[in-house]
N, C-alpha and C positions, 0 to 999 in steps of 0.2 A: 135106483138103479144098483143094486146089490150085484146084480148079475154082469154088471160091468168091470168088476174089480179085476178078475183074472185076466180077460183079454186085454186090458188096457195095460197092467203090468208086463204080460208077456209081450207085449209089442213094444212097450217102451224099453224091456230088459233086451227083446232081441234085437230091436234096431240099434241100441247102444253097444250091445255086444258085437254086431256086425260092423258097426263104424269103427270100432277099435280094431278088428281084424283087417278092415280094408285099409285103415290108417297104416296099418305095420306091413301091409304088401308092397311091392314096387310099383310107383306110380309111373315109370317110365321103363322101358325096355330098350337094350342096346340094339343097334343095327348091326349085320355083318360082322366086321372085324375088331370092333371094340368090345374087349371081354367085360362082362357085369363085374368080374371082381375088383376093376378098378374104379368102379362107381358104387361100390358097396355103402359106403358110408352115408350117402345122401339121397337115397332112390325113394323113401317113404315119409310119411307125414306124421313126426312125433306129436305136433300139437293136436291133431285131430284124435290119435290114440288116445293122448293123456286125457283129454276132454271129455271122450266116448267113455273112458273108465270112470270119470267122477262119475258121469250119469249112470253110468251101471251101479256102481256102489249106492247112489241115490236111490234106485229103486228097490233096494234092500231096505232102506230106511222107510220108505213109503210104506211097505208091507206091515212094519212093526210099530209104527208111529200113529198118532190118533191127533185130530182136531187142526189147531193152526199149525202144529209143528209139521203134520203130513202135507198140508197146504204149502206150506213153504218150502218142503224138500222136494216137492212136487214141481213148483216155479224152478229150485236150483237145478233139477234134472232136465227142466227144458232148456233153461239157458245154458246148460254144458253141453246139451245135445244139438243144438243150433248153433251154437258160438264158432264150430268150424266151418261152416257153410260159406259165409265171404271169402274165407282164405284158400278155399280148395282152387279156386281160379289162379290166384297168384301162386300158389305152391307149385302147381301143376306147369304153369309157364314158366316159372324161373327154373324147374328140373329141366325143363326142356333146353332153356337157354344156356344153362351151365353145361350141359353134356350134349355136345354135338353128337351126331349119328344115332339118336335115341327116337323112339316113338311113344307115344302115350299108351297107357293101359286103361282098362275100364274102372280100375280101383277108387280112382276119384269120384266117378260118378256113382258108383255102390254107395262110398261113404257119404255124399249127399243125400241119397234116397234113403239111406238107413239114420241118418240125423233127422231128416224131415219127419221120419216115422217116427223116431222116438220122441220128437220134439211136438208132434202133435198128439201122441200117448199122454205126454206130459200135462198139456193143456186140458185134455180130457180129464186127467187124473185132478186136476187141480180144481175143476168145474165139479165134479163127481165125488171127491172126498169125503166130503159130509155124510153122504149117503152110504158110503161103505161101512162094512163090519170092522170093529176095531178088536185088537187083542184083550182078552181080558186083564183085569187089574191085578189077579192073582201073579202074573208076571213082574209087576213093577217091583222095585226095590221096596224093602220094608219101611213103613212111616213112622211118624211119631218124633219124639224129641229125642236128640241124641244128648247123651250124658257128657257133660262139660267136665272139665280137668279137675274143677273144685266139687263136682258132686261124687267123684269116685273117690274111694279109699285108695290109699297110697298101698302101690304092689308090696312094699315091706312091711306093712301094718296087717296083709291079710294072710291069713293061714293057706295052707297047702289045700284042704278041704275047700275054703272059700273060692279060690281059683279054679278047683275043678267043677265047683257048683256053678260059677259063673260060665264056664265052657261049656257046661251042659246046657245051660239056659240060652246059648247062643251069644253070650256077650263076652267080649274081649277084655280081659281083666288088665290088661296092660293100658 
């Protein structure tokens, strides 16, 4: 299912981004005389925004990782995406109780829908990740054995020419 990579990643990233946006919007609106400026500190859901941003970042890692790491990060994206869902009702209710004269907005339900979309995309990513294309190995860090302290000549014992040659070859002479 190589063709499912981009729709899944876009659904996951889009759902996560929308959930983060919805979490940062006002979840209650002041009615009549009670000005919103007095309520400004606690009208949104920082937990929803934070977890959605974790899920959004995980989708970037899903794109550049491979194998078990990709599946593990897809699972993390799913957990971060659906974690706010149970708390939406309690957050919404507490905001309505704390601030008399307020009415709920649509943003909590947008957050729930977006979280569920991102969570479903993460489940699909976990299942389909082994069949997705991976980035080439040429983007990996250089392999091989690293020189230990005892393998390298002391900096004081090297001539300037040796140091420049080491730099030209991509080694750190220090």
